[in-house]
N, CA, C, O and the ligand as a Tripos MOL2 file, in Angstrom:
@<TRIPOS>MOLECULE
protein
  281   279    71     0     0
PROTEIN
NO_CHARGES

@<TRIPOS>ATOM
      1 N         175.1800  -79.2010  -72.8660 N.3       1 MET1
      2 CA        174.5940  -80.4910  -72.6250 C.3       1 MET1
      3 C         173.0930  -80.4100  -72.6810 C.2       1 MET1
      4 O         172.4830  -79.6590  -71.9180 O.2       1 MET1
      5 N         172.4940  -81.1530  -73.5520 N.am      2 LYS2
      6 CA        171.0400  -81.1840  -73.7150 C.3       2 LYS2
      7 C         170.4480  -82.2280  -72.7710 C.2       2 LYS2
      8 O         170.9010  -83.3680  -72.6710 O.2       2 LYS2
      9 N         169.4350  -81.7710  -72.1050 N.am      3 LYS3
     10 CA        168.7350  -82.7440  -71.2080 C.3       3 LYS3
     11 C         167.4630  -83.2670  -71.8550 C.2       3 LYS3
     12 O         166.7410  -82.5400  -72.5380 O.2       3 LYS3
     13 N         167.2240  -84.4870  -71.6320 N.am      4 TYR4
     14 CA        166.0210  -85.1160  -72.2810 C.3       4 TYR4
     15 C         164.9080  -85.2330  -71.1950 C.2       4 TYR4
     16 O         164.6270  -86.2920  -70.6330 O.2       4 TYR4
     17 N         164.3210  -84.0650  -70.9640 N.am      5 GLU5
     18 CA        163.2600  -84.0310  -69.9520 C.3       5 GLU5
     19 C         161.9110  -84.3630  -70.5200 C.2       5 GLU5
     20 O         160.9900  -84.8130  -69.8390 O.2       5 GLU5
     21 N         161.8460  -84.1170  -71.8050 N.am      6 ASP6
     22 CA        160.5560  -84.3440  -72.4860 C.3       6 ASP6
     23 C         160.3860  -85.7720  -72.9570 C.2       6 ASP6
     24 O         160.4580  -86.1020  -74.1410 O.2       6 ASP6
     25 N         160.1520  -86.6110  -71.9330 N.am      7 ILE7
     26 CA        160.0590  -88.0680  -72.2640 C.3       7 ILE7
     27 C         158.6290  -88.4040  -72.6020 C.2       7 ILE7
     28 O         157.6980  -88.1550  -71.8360 O.2       7 ILE7
     29 N         158.4900  -88.9790  -73.7770 N.am      8 LYS8
     30 CA        157.1710  -89.4270  -74.2830 C.3       8 LYS8
     31 C         157.2050  -90.9140  -74.6190 C.2       8 LYS8
     32 O         158.2610  -91.5370  -74.7300 O.2       8 LYS8
     33 N         156.0180  -91.4390  -74.7740 N.am      9 THR9
     34 CA        155.9470  -92.8170  -75.2350 C.3       9 THR9
     35 C         155.9250  -92.8400  -76.7860 C.2       9 THR9
     36 O         155.2140  -92.0580  -77.4170 O.2       9 THR9
     37 N         156.6770  -93.7040  -77.3470 N.am     10 ALA10
     38 CA        156.6960  -93.7830  -78.7940 C.3      10 ALA10
     39 C         156.7130  -95.2720  -79.2050 C.2      10 ALA10
     40 O         157.0760  -96.1570  -78.4300 O.2      10 ALA10
     41 N         156.2930  -95.4970  -80.4870 N.am     11 ILE11
     42 CA        156.3380  -96.8850  -81.0170 C.3      11 ILE11
     43 C         157.6080  -96.9930  -81.8350 C.2      11 ILE11
     44 O         157.8960  -96.1540  -82.6880 O.2      11 ILE11
     45 N         158.3490  -98.0310  -81.5590 N.am     12 CYS12
     46 CA        159.5510  -98.2480  -82.3440 C.3      12 CYS12
     47 C         159.1390  -98.9040  -83.7120 C.2      12 CYS12
     48 O         158.4470  -99.9210  -83.7570 O.2      12 CYS12
     49 N         159.6000  -98.2670  -84.7930 N.am     13 PRO13
     50 CA        159.1760  -98.7930  -86.1200 C.3      13 PRO13
     51 C         159.9480 -100.0830  -86.4030 C.2      13 PRO13
     52 O         159.5370 -100.8180  -87.3010 O.2      13 PRO13
     53 N         161.0000 -100.3980  -85.7240 N.am     14 LYS14
     54 CA        161.7910 -101.5530  -86.0200 C.3      14 LYS14
     55 C         161.1980 -102.8430  -85.4020 C.2      14 LYS14
     56 O         161.0460 -103.8630  -86.0740 O.2      14 LYS14
     57 N         160.8640 -102.7520  -84.0730 N.am     15 CYS15
     58 CA        160.3470 -103.9320  -83.4110 C.3      15 CYS15
     59 C         158.8560 -103.8450  -83.1030 C.2      15 CYS15
     60 O         158.2150 -104.8330  -82.7460 O.2      15 CYS15
     61 N         158.3050 -102.5880  -83.2590 N.am     16 GLY16
     62 CA        156.8870 -102.3720  -83.0220 C.3      16 GLY16
     63 C         156.5010 -102.2540  -81.5270 C.2      16 GLY16
     64 O         155.3210 -102.1710  -81.1860 O.2      16 GLY16
     65 N         157.4520 -102.2500  -80.7090 N.am     17 HIS17
     66 CA        157.2020 -102.1550  -79.2130 C.3      17 HIS17
     67 C         157.0570 -100.6720  -78.8380 C.2      17 HIS17
     68 O         157.5860  -99.7610  -79.4750 O.2      17 HIS17
     69 N         156.3040 -100.5150  -77.7630 N.am     18 GLU18
     70 CA        156.1420  -99.1770  -77.2150 C.3      18 GLU18
     71 C         157.3300  -98.9890  -76.2510 C.2      18 GLU18
     72 O         157.7100  -99.9000  -75.5150 O.2      18 GLU18
     73 N         157.8960  -97.7770  -76.2850 N.am     19 TYR19
     74 CA        159.0570  -97.5370  -75.3680 C.3      19 TYR19
     75 C         158.9590  -96.0960  -74.8760 C.2      19 TYR19
     76 O         158.3290  -95.2440  -75.5020 O.2      19 TYR19
     77 N         159.5990  -95.8550  -73.7420 N.am     20 THR20
     78 CA        159.7090  -94.4760  -73.2450 C.3      20 THR20
     79 C         161.1640  -94.1960  -73.0530 C.2      20 THR20
     80 O         161.9830  -95.1050  -72.9190 O.2      20 THR20
     81 N         161.4680  -92.9660  -73.0410 N.am     21 GLY21
     82 CA        162.9000  -92.5620  -72.8540 C.3      21 GLY21
     83 C         163.5210  -92.0910  -74.1430 C.2      21 GLY21
     84 O         162.8410  -91.8160  -75.1320 O.2      21 GLY21
     85 N         164.8060  -92.0070  -74.1010 N.am     22 ARG22
     86 CA        165.5680  -91.4520  -75.1750 C.3      22 ARG22
     87 C         165.6800  -92.4950  -76.3520 C.2      22 ARG22
     88 O         166.2000  -93.5950  -76.1660 O.2      22 ARG22
     89 N         165.1920  -92.1210  -77.5200 N.am     23 PRO23
     90 CA        165.3150  -93.0350  -78.6100 C.3      23 PRO23
     91 C         166.7230  -93.0740  -79.1750 C.2      23 PRO23
     92 O         167.5710  -92.2380  -78.8610 O.2      23 PRO23
     93 N         166.9400  -94.0660  -80.0120 N.am     24 ALA24
     94 CA        168.2530  -94.1960  -80.6590 C.3      24 ALA24
     95 C         168.0900  -93.9780  -82.1370 C.2      24 ALA24
     96 O         167.0500  -94.2900  -82.7160 O.2      24 ALA24
     97 N         169.1030  -93.4500  -82.7310 N.am     25 LEU25
     98 CA        169.0430  -93.1930  -84.1490 C.3      25 LEU25
     99 C         169.4290  -94.4190  -84.9220 C.2      25 LEU25
    100 O         170.5220  -94.9470  -84.7160 O.2      25 LEU25
    101 N         168.6020  -94.8840  -85.7830 N.am     26 SER26
    102 CA        168.8940  -96.1150  -86.5530 C.3      26 SER26
    103 C         170.0940  -95.9510  -87.4510 C.2      26 SER26
    104 O         170.1840  -94.9820  -88.2050 O.2      26 SER26
    105 N         171.0130  -96.8840  -87.3760 N.am     27 ARG27
    106 CA        172.1920  -96.8420  -88.2700 C.3      27 ARG27
    107 C         171.8150  -97.2000  -89.6730 C.2      27 ARG27
    108 O         172.5740  -96.9380  -90.6070 O.2      27 ARG27
    109 N         170.6260  -97.8100  -89.8510 N.am     28 ALA28
    110 CA        170.2300  -98.2540  -91.1840 C.3      28 ALA28
    111 C         170.0760  -97.0870  -92.1570 C.2      28 ALA28
    112 O         170.5570  -97.1280  -93.2890 O.2      28 ALA28
    113 N         169.3880  -96.0440  -91.6790 N.am     29 ASP29
    114 CA        169.1920  -94.8820  -92.5870 C.3      29 ASP29
    115 C         169.6090  -93.5450  -91.9710 C.2      29 ASP29
    116 O         169.5700  -92.5070  -92.6300 O.2      29 ASP29
    117 N         170.0050  -93.5870  -90.7010 N.am     30 ASN30
    118 CA        170.4530  -92.3520  -89.9850 C.3      30 ASN30
    119 C         169.3460  -91.2950  -89.8090 C.2      30 ASN30
    120 O         169.6480  -90.1230  -89.5830 O.2      30 ASN30
    121 N         168.1190  -91.6840  -89.9060 N.am     31 LYS31
    122 CA        167.0460  -90.7370  -89.6070 C.3      31 LYS31
    123 C         165.8560  -91.2840  -88.8410 C.2      31 LYS31
    124 O         165.0730  -90.5240  -88.2710 O.2      31 LYS31
    125 N         165.7160  -92.6330  -88.8270 N.am     32 THR32
    126 CA        164.6410  -93.2250  -88.1220 C.3      32 THR32
    127 C         165.0370  -93.3490  -86.6270 C.2      32 THR32
    128 O         166.1290  -93.7910  -86.2720 O.2      32 THR32
    129 N         164.0550  -92.9210  -85.7670 N.am     33 MET33
    130 CA        164.2770  -93.0650  -84.3660 C.3      33 MET33
    131 C         163.7330  -94.3820  -83.9050 C.2      33 MET33
    132 O         162.5620  -94.6800  -84.1410 O.2      33 MET33
    133 N         164.5440  -95.1830  -83.2530 N.am     34 ILE34
    134 CA        164.1580  -96.5100  -82.8150 C.3      34 ILE34
    135 C         164.3450  -96.5890  -81.2910 C.2      34 ILE34
    136 O         164.9300  -95.6930  -80.6830 O.2      34 ILE34
    137 N         163.8380  -97.6770  -80.6850 N.am     35 CYS35
    138 CA        163.9450  -97.7800  -79.2370 C.3      35 CYS35
    139 C         165.3800  -98.0650  -78.8220 C.2      35 CYS35
    140 O         166.1650  -98.5580  -79.6320 O.2      35 CYS35
    141 N         165.7450  -97.7610  -77.5630 N.am     36 PRO36
    142 CA        167.1070  -98.0590  -77.1680 C.3      36 PRO36
    143 C         167.5570  -99.4490  -77.3480 C.2      36 PRO36
    144 O         168.7290  -99.6800  -77.6450 O.2      36 PRO36
    145 N         166.6620 -100.4210  -77.1790 N.am     37 ASP37
    146 CA        167.0360 -101.8120  -77.3510 C.3      37 ASP37
    147 C         167.4710 -102.0960  -78.7710 C.2      37 ASP37
    148 O         168.4920 -102.7390  -79.0110 O.2      37 ASP37
    149 N         166.6660 -101.5960  -79.7230 N.am     38 CYS38
    150 CA        167.0420 -101.8180  -81.1370 C.3      38 CYS38
    151 C         168.2940 -101.0680  -81.4950 C.2      38 CYS38
    152 O         169.0670 -101.5180  -82.3410 O.2      38 CYS38
    153 N         168.5110  -99.9380  -80.8720 N.am     39 GLY39
    154 CA        169.7780  -99.1950  -81.0180 C.3      39 GLY39
    155 C         170.9740 -100.0460  -80.6070 C.2      39 GLY39
    156 O         172.0080 -100.0600  -81.2740 O.2      39 GLY39
    157 N         170.8110 -100.7400  -79.5130 N.am     40 ILE40
    158 CA        171.8930 -101.6090  -79.0010 C.3      40 ILE40
    159 C         172.0870 -102.7630  -79.9820 C.2      40 ILE40
    160 O         173.2140 -103.1180  -80.3280 O.2      40 ILE40
    161 N         170.9560 -103.3490  -80.4280 N.am     41 HIS41
    162 CA        170.9890 -104.4660  -81.4100 C.3      41 HIS41
    163 C         171.8030 -104.0400  -82.6950 C.2      41 HIS41
    164 O         172.6730 -104.7550  -83.1920 O.2      41 HIS41
    165 N         171.4570 -102.8800  -83.1520 N.am     42 GLU42
    166 CA        172.0930 -102.4260  -84.3770 C.3      42 GLU42
    167 C         173.5940 -102.1500  -84.1660 C.2      42 GLU42
    168 O         174.4290 -102.4370  -85.0240 O.2      42 GLU42
    169 N         173.8990 -101.5830  -82.9930 N.am     43 ALA43
    170 CA        175.2850 -101.2960  -82.6960 C.3      43 ALA43
    171 C         176.1110 -102.6200  -82.5660 C.2      43 ALA43
    172 O         177.2530 -102.7120  -83.0150 O.2      43 ALA43
    173 N         175.4700 -103.6290  -81.9310 N.am     44 LEU44
    174 CA        176.2000 -104.8660  -81.7760 C.3      44 LEU44
    175 C         176.3490 -105.5780  -83.1220 C.2      44 LEU44
    176 O         177.3870 -106.1640  -83.4300 O.2      44 LEU44
    177 N         175.2580 -105.5050  -83.9220 N.am     45 GLU45
    178 CA        175.2640 -106.1140  -85.2210 C.3      45 GLU45
    179 C         176.3820 -105.5380  -86.0760 C.2      45 GLU45
    180 O         177.0650 -106.2420  -86.8200 O.2      45 GLU45
    181 N         176.5400 -104.1950  -85.9340 N.am     46 ASN46
    182 CA        177.5540 -103.4600  -86.6340 C.3      46 ASN46
    183 C         178.9530 -103.9250  -86.4030 C.2      46 ASN46
    184 O         179.8040 -103.8400  -87.2880 O.2      46 ASN46
    185 N         179.2140 -104.4490  -85.1390 N.am     47 ILE47
    186 CA        180.5280 -104.9190  -84.8340 C.3      47 ILE47
    187 C         180.6130 -106.4360  -84.9720 C.2      47 ILE47
    188 O         181.5680 -107.0660  -84.5150 O.2      47 ILE47
    189 N         179.5990 -107.0040  -85.6080 N.am     48 GLY48
    190 CA        179.6420 -108.4520  -85.9130 C.3      48 GLY48
    191 C         179.2440 -109.3940  -84.8200 C.2      48 GLY48
    192 O         179.6820 -110.5450  -84.7970 O.2      48 GLY48
    193 N         178.4170 -108.9250  -83.9070 N.am     49 VAL49
    194 CA        177.8900 -109.7880  -82.8300 C.3      49 VAL49
    195 C         176.6360 -110.5330  -83.3560 C.2      49 VAL49
    196 O         175.7580 -109.9410  -83.9850 O.2      49 VAL49
    197 N         176.5910 -111.8540  -83.0720 N.am     50 GLY50
    198 CA        175.4890 -112.6270  -83.5510 C.3      50 GLY50
    199 C         174.2300 -112.3750  -82.7370 C.2      50 GLY50
    200 O         174.2880 -111.8570  -81.6220 O.2      50 GLY50
    201 N         173.0650 -112.7580  -83.3240 N.am     51 LYS51
    202 CA        171.7320 -112.4870  -82.7300 C.3      51 LYS51
    203 C         171.6540 -113.0240  -81.3060 C.2      51 LYS51
    204 O         171.2070 -112.3130  -80.4070 O.2      51 LYS51
    205 N         172.0790 -114.2570  -81.0860 N.am     52 GLU52
    206 CA        171.9460 -114.8310  -79.7380 C.3      52 GLU52
    207 C         172.7330 -114.0780  -78.7590 C.2      52 GLU52
    208 O         172.2600 -113.7800  -77.6620 O.2      52 GLU52
    209 N         173.9710 -113.7480  -79.1360 N.am     53 GLU53
    210 CA        174.8980 -112.9960  -78.2710 C.3      53 GLU53
    211 C         174.2880 -111.6080  -78.0270 C.2      53 GLU53
    212 O         174.4060 -111.0800  -76.9210 O.2      53 GLU53
    213 N         173.6550 -111.0210  -79.0070 N.am     54 GLN54
    214 CA        173.0080 -109.7020  -78.8160 C.3      54 GLN54
    215 C         172.0070 -109.7960  -77.7030 C.2      54 GLN54
    216 O         171.9890 -108.9330  -76.8250 O.2      54 GLN54
    217 N         171.1630 -110.8210  -77.7030 N.am     55 ASN55
    218 CA        170.1160 -110.9700  -76.6380 C.3      55 ASN55
    219 C         170.7600 -111.1770  -75.3450 C.2      55 ASN55
    220 O         170.2610 -110.6600  -74.3460 O.2      55 ASN55
    221 N         171.8280 -111.8870  -75.2640 N.am     56 GLU56
    222 CA        172.5180 -112.1260  -73.9640 C.3      56 GLU56
    223 C         173.0610 -110.7750  -73.4260 C.2      56 GLU56
    224 O         172.9400 -110.4680  -72.2400 O.2      56 GLU56
    225 N         173.6590 -109.9860  -74.3370 N.am     57 ILE57
    226 CA        174.2310 -108.7290  -73.8940 C.3      57 ILE57
    227 C         173.1070 -107.7850  -73.4660 C.2      57 ILE57
    228 O         173.2630 -107.0470  -72.4940 O.2      57 ILE57
    229 N         172.0050 -107.7970  -74.1610 N.am     58 LEU58
    230 CA        170.8470 -106.9510  -73.7820 C.3      58 LEU58
    231 C         170.3030 -107.3180  -72.4310 C.2      58 LEU58
    232 O         169.9270 -106.4560  -71.6360 O.2      58 LEU58
    233 N         170.2640 -108.6450  -72.1700 N.am     59 GLU59
    234 CA        169.7540 -109.0590  -70.9120 C.3      59 GLU59
    235 C         170.7190 -108.5270  -69.6990 C.2      59 GLU59
    236 O         170.2710 -108.1090  -68.6310 O.2      59 GLU59
    237 N         171.9540 -108.5960  -69.9880 N.am     60 ILE60
    238 CA        172.9290 -108.0720  -68.9780 C.3      60 ILE60
    239 C         172.7380 -106.6260  -68.7390 C.2      60 ILE60
    240 O         172.7790 -106.1540  -67.6030 O.2      60 ILE60
    241 N         172.5180 -105.8780  -69.8640 N.am     61 ILE61
    242 CA        172.3680 -104.4020  -69.7410 C.3      61 ILE61
    243 C         171.0800 -104.1360  -68.9620 C.2      61 ILE61
    244 O         171.0610 -103.3050  -68.0550 O.2      61 ILE61
    245 N         169.9800 -104.8590  -69.3230 N.am     62 HIS62
    246 CA        168.6890 -104.6450  -68.5520 C.3      62 HIS62
    247 C         168.8420 -104.9280  -67.0880 C.2      62 HIS62
    248 O         168.2950 -104.2170  -66.2450 O.2      62 HIS62
    249 N         169.6060 -105.9970  -66.7730 N.am     63 ARG63
    250 CA        169.7590 -106.3810  -65.3970 C.3      63 ARG63
    251 C         170.5250 -105.2660  -64.6450 C.2      63 ARG63
    252 O         170.1320 -104.8880  -63.5410 O.2      63 ARG63
    253 N         171.5760 -104.7610  -65.2170 N.am     64 SER64
    254 CA        172.3980 -103.7690  -64.5330 C.3      64 SER64
    255 C         171.6220 -102.4600  -64.4570 C.2      64 SER64
    256 O         171.8570 -101.6980  -63.5190 O.2      64 SER64
    257 N         170.7100 -102.1440  -65.3850 N.am     65 MET65
    258 CA        169.8920 -100.9520  -65.2970 C.3      65 MET65
    259 C         168.9000 -101.0180  -64.1450 C.2      65 MET65
    260 O         168.6320 -100.0310  -63.4590 O.2      65 MET65
    261 N         168.3520 -102.2580  -63.9560 N.am     66 ARG66
    262 CA        167.3920 -102.4610  -62.8890 C.3      66 ARG66
    263 C         168.1150 -102.3230  -61.5290 C.2      66 ARG66
    264 O         167.5370 -101.8080  -60.5720 O.2      66 ARG66
    265 N         169.3430 -102.7710  -61.4510 N.am     67 GLU67
    266 CA        170.0930 -102.6370  -60.2580 C.3      67 GLU67
    267 C         170.3840 -101.1800  -59.9190 C.2      67 GLU67
    268 O         170.4060 -100.8130  -58.7450 O.2      67 GLU67
    269 N         170.5960 -100.3880  -60.8830 N.am     68 LYS68
    270 CA        170.9070  -98.9930  -60.6620 C.3      68 LYS68
    271 C         169.6600  -98.2660  -60.1240 C.2      68 LYS68
    272 O         169.7860  -97.2890  -59.3850 O.2      68 LYS68
    273 N         168.4820  -98.7310  -60.4860 N.am     69 ASP69
    274 CA        167.2570  -98.0660  -60.0820 C.3      69 ASP69
    275 C         167.0330  -98.2280  -58.5320 C.2      69 ASP69
    276 O         166.3170  -97.4410  -57.9130 O.2      69 ASP69
    277 N         167.6400  -99.2200  -57.9720 N.am     70 LYS70
    278 CA        167.3460  -99.5170  -56.5470 C.3      70 LYS70
    279 C         167.8580  -98.3860  -55.6340 C.2      70 LYS70
    280 O         167.7020  -98.4580  -54.4150 O.2      70 LYS70
    281 ZN        162.6920 -101.4060  -81.1220 Zn       71 ZN71
@<TRIPOS>BOND
     1     1     2 1
     2     2     3 1
     3     3     4 2
     4     3     5 am
     5     5     6 1
     6     6     7 1
     7     7     8 2
     8     7     9 am
     9     9    10 1
    10    10    11 1
    11    11    12 2
    12    11    13 am
    13    13    14 1
    14    14    15 1
    15    15    16 2
    16    15    17 am
    17    17    18 1
    18    18    19 1
    19    19    20 2
    20    19    21 am
    21    21    22 1
    22    22    23 1
    23    23    24 2
    24    23    25 am
    25    25    26 1
    26    26    27 1
    27    27    28 2
    28    27    29 am
    29    29    30 1
    30    30    31 1
    31    31    32 2
    32    31    33 am
    33    33    34 1
    34    34    35 1
    35    35    36 2
    36    35    37 am
    37    37    38 1
    38    38    39 1
    39    39    40 2
    40    39    41 am
    41    41    42 1
    42    42    43 1
    43    43    44 2
    44    43    45 am
    45    45    46 1
    46    46    47 1
    47    47    48 2
    48    47    49 am
    49    49    50 1
    50    50    51 1
    51    51    52 2
    52    51    53 am
    53    53    54 1
    54    54    55 1
    55    55    56 2
    56    55    57 am
    57    57    58 1
    58    58    59 1
    59    59    60 2
    60    59    61 am
    61    61    62 1
    62    62    63 1
    63    63    64 2
    64    63    65 am
    65    65    66 1
    66    66    67 1
    67    67    68 2
    68    67    69 am
    69    69    70 1
    70    70    71 1
    71    71    72 2
    72    71    73 am
    73    73    74 1
    74    74    75 1
    75    75    76 2
    76    75    77 am
    77    77    78 1
    78    78    79 1
    79    79    80 2
    80    79    81 am
    81    81    82 1
    82    82    83 1
    83    83    84 2
    84    83    85 am
    85    85    86 1
    86    86    87 1
    87    87    88 2
    88    87    89 am
    89    89    90 1
    90    90    91 1
    91    91    92 2
    92    91    93 am
    93    93    94 1
    94    94    95 1
    95    95    96 2
    96    95    97 am
    97    97    98 1
    98    98    99 1
    99    99   100 2
   100    99   101 am
   101   101   102 1
   102   102   103 1
   103   103   104 2
   104   103   105 am
   105   105   106 1
   106   106   107 1
   107   107   108 2
   108   107   109 am
   109   109   110 1
   110   110   111 1
   111   111   112 2
   112   111   113 am
   113   113   114 1
   114   114   115 1
   115   115   116 2
   116   115   117 am
   117   117   118 1
   118   118   119 1
   119   119   120 2
   120   119   121 am
   121   121   122 1
   122   122   123 1
   123   123   124 2
   124   123   125 am
   125   125   126 1
   126   126   127 1
   127   127   128 2
   128   127   129 am
   129   129   130 1
   130   130   131 1
   131   131   132 2
   132   131   133 am
   133   133   134 1
   134   134   135 1
   135   135   136 2
   136   135   137 am
   137   137   138 1
   138   138   139 1
   139   139   140 2
   140   139   141 am
   141   141   142 1
   142   142   143 1
   143   143   144 2
   144   143   145 am
   145   145   146 1
   146   146   147 1
   147   147   148 2
   148   147   149 am
   149   149   150 1
   150   150   151 1
   151   151   152 2
   152   151   153 am
   153   153   154 1
   154   154   155 1
   155   155   156 2
   156   155   157 am
   157   157   158 1
   158   158   159 1
   159   159   160 2
   160   159   161 am
   161   161   162 1
   162   162   163 1
   163   163   164 2
   164   163   165 am
   165   165   166 1
   166   166   167 1
   167   167   168 2
   168   167   169 am
   169   169   170 1
   170   170   171 1
   171   171   172 2
   172   171   173 am
   173   173   174 1
   174   174   175 1
   175   175   176 2
   176   175   177 am
   177   177   178 1
   178   178   179 1
   179   179   180 2
   180   179   181 am
   181   181   182 1
   182   182   183 1
   183   183   184 2
   184   183   185 am
   185   185   186 1
   186   186   187 1
   187   187   188 2
   188   187   189 am
   189   189   190 1
   190   190   191 1
   191   191   192 2
   192   191   193 am
   193   193   194 1
   194   194   195 1
   195   195   196 2
   196   195   197 am
   197   197   198 1
   198   198   199 1
   199   199   200 2
   200   199   201 am
   201   201   202 1
   202   202   203 1
   203   203   204 2
   204   203   205 am
   205   205   206 1
   206   206   207 1
   207   207   208 2
   208   207   209 am
   209   209   210 1
   210   210   211 1
   211   211   212 2
   212   211   213 am
   213   213   214 1
   214   214   215 1
   215   215   216 2
   216   215   217 am
   217   217   218 1
   218   218   219 1
   219   219   220 2
   220   219   221 am
   221   221   222 1
   222   222   223 1
   223   223   224 2
   224   223   225 am
   225   225   226 1
   226   226   227 1
   227   227   228 2
   228   227   229 am
   229   229   230 1
   230   230   231 1
   231   231   232 2
   232   231   233 am
   233   233   234 1
   234   234   235 1
   235   235   236 2
   236   235   237 am
   237   237   238 1
   238   238   239 1
   239   239   240 2
   240   239   241 am
   241   241   242 1
   242   242   243 1
   243   243   244 2
   244   243   245 am
   245   245   246 1
   246   246   247 1
   247   247   248 2
   248   247   249 am
   249   249   250 1
   250   250   251 1
   251   251   252 2
   252   251   253 am
   253   253   254 1
   254   254   255 1
   255   255   256 2
   256   255   257 am
   257   257   258 1
   258   258   259 1
   259   259   260 2
   260   259   261 am
   261   261   262 1
   262   262   263 1
   263   263   264 2
   264   263   265 am
   265   265   266 1
   266   266   267 1
   267   267   268 2
   268   267   269 am
   269   269   270 1
   270   270   271 1
   271   271   272 2
   272   271   273 am
   273   273   274 1
   274   274   275 1
   275   275   276 2
   276   275   277 am
   277   277   278 1
   278   278   279 1
   279   279   280 2
@<TRIPOS>SUBSTRUCTURE
     1 MET1         2 RESIDUE 1 A MET
     2 LYS2         6 RESIDUE 1 A LYS
     3 LYS3        10 RESIDUE 1 A LYS
     4 TYR4        14 RESIDUE 1 A TYR
     5 GLU5        18 RESIDUE 1 A GLU
     6 ASP6        22 RESIDUE 1 A ASP
     7 ILE7        26 RESIDUE 1 A ILE
     8 LYS8        30 RESIDUE 1 A LYS
     9 THR9        34 RESIDUE 1 A THR
    10 ALA10       38 RESIDUE 1 A ALA
    11 ILE11       42 RESIDUE 1 A ILE
    12 CYS12       46 RESIDUE 1 A CYS
    13 PRO13       50 RESIDUE 1 A PRO
    14 LYS14       54 RESIDUE 1 A LYS
    15 CYS15       58 RESIDUE 1 A CYS
    16 GLY16       62 RESIDUE 1 A GLY
    17 HIS17       66 RESIDUE 1 A HIS
    18 GLU18       70 RESIDUE 1 A GLU
    19 TYR19       74 RESIDUE 1 A TYR
    20 THR20       78 RESIDUE 1 A THR
    21 GLY21       82 RESIDUE 1 A GLY
    22 ARG22       86 RESIDUE 1 A ARG
    23 PRO23       90 RESIDUE 1 A PRO
    24 ALA24       94 RESIDUE 1 A ALA
    25 LEU25       98 RESIDUE 1 A LEU
    26 SER26      102 RESIDUE 1 A SER
    27 ARG27      106 RESIDUE 1 A ARG
    28 ALA28      110 RESIDUE 1 A ALA
    29 ASP29      114 RESIDUE 1 A ASP
    30 ASN30      118 RESIDUE 1 A ASN
    31 LYS31      122 RESIDUE 1 A LYS
    32 THR32      126 RESIDUE 1 A THR
    33 MET33      130 RESIDUE 1 A MET
    34 ILE34      134 RESIDUE 1 A ILE
    35 CYS35      138 RESIDUE 1 A CYS
    36 PRO36      142 RESIDUE 1 A PRO
    37 ASP37      146 RESIDUE 1 A ASP
    38 CYS38      150 RESIDUE 1 A CYS
    39 GLY39      154 RESIDUE 1 A GLY
    40 ILE40      158 RESIDUE 1 A ILE
    41 HIS41      162 RESIDUE 1 A HIS
    42 GLU42      166 RESIDUE 1 A GLU
    43 ALA43      170 RESIDUE 1 A ALA
    44 LEU44      174 RESIDUE 1 A LEU
    45 GLU45      178 RESIDUE 1 A GLU
    46 ASN46      182 RESIDUE 1 A ASN
    47 ILE47      186 RESIDUE 1 A ILE
    48 GLY48      190 RESIDUE 1 A GLY
    49 VAL49      194 RESIDUE 1 A VAL
    50 GLY50      198 RESIDUE 1 A GLY
    51 LYS51      202 RESIDUE 1 A LYS
    52 GLU52      206 RESIDUE 1 A GLU
    53 GLU53      210 RESIDUE 1 A GLU
    54 GLN54      214 RESIDUE 1 A GLN
    55 ASN55      218 RESIDUE 1 A ASN
    56 GLU56      222 RESIDUE 1 A GLU
    57 ILE57      226 RESIDUE 1 A ILE
    58 LEU58      230 RESIDUE 1 A LEU
    59 GLU59      234 RESIDUE 1 A GLU
    60 ILE60      238 RESIDUE 1 A ILE
    61 ILE61      242 RESIDUE 1 A ILE
    62 HIS62      246 RESIDUE 1 A HIS
    63 ARG63      250 RESIDUE 1 A ARG
    64 SER64      254 RESIDUE 1 A SER
    65 MET65      258 RESIDUE 1 A MET
    66 ARG66      262 RESIDUE 1 A ARG
    67 GLU67      266 RESIDUE 1 A GLU
    68 LYS68      270 RESIDUE 1 A LYS
    69 ASP69      274 RESIDUE 1 A ASP
    70 LYS70      278 RESIDUE 1 A LYS
    71 ZN71       281 GROUP 0 **** ****
């Protein structure tokens, strides 16, 4: 099991936002590292989820992540 202790800030080439934490591998070309949010977007798009629904799902994920931090 590899641990991701080396957390740096990076700029996501997909959305242009700064992010920290473990990046996601873009499904578009399988080599670009994108932010976790874009990774979720791509995964949802891949299974045919619409843009609005993607945002709703992301909001739910963010909410539950914040609750875990408490
Ligand atoms: Zn992004």
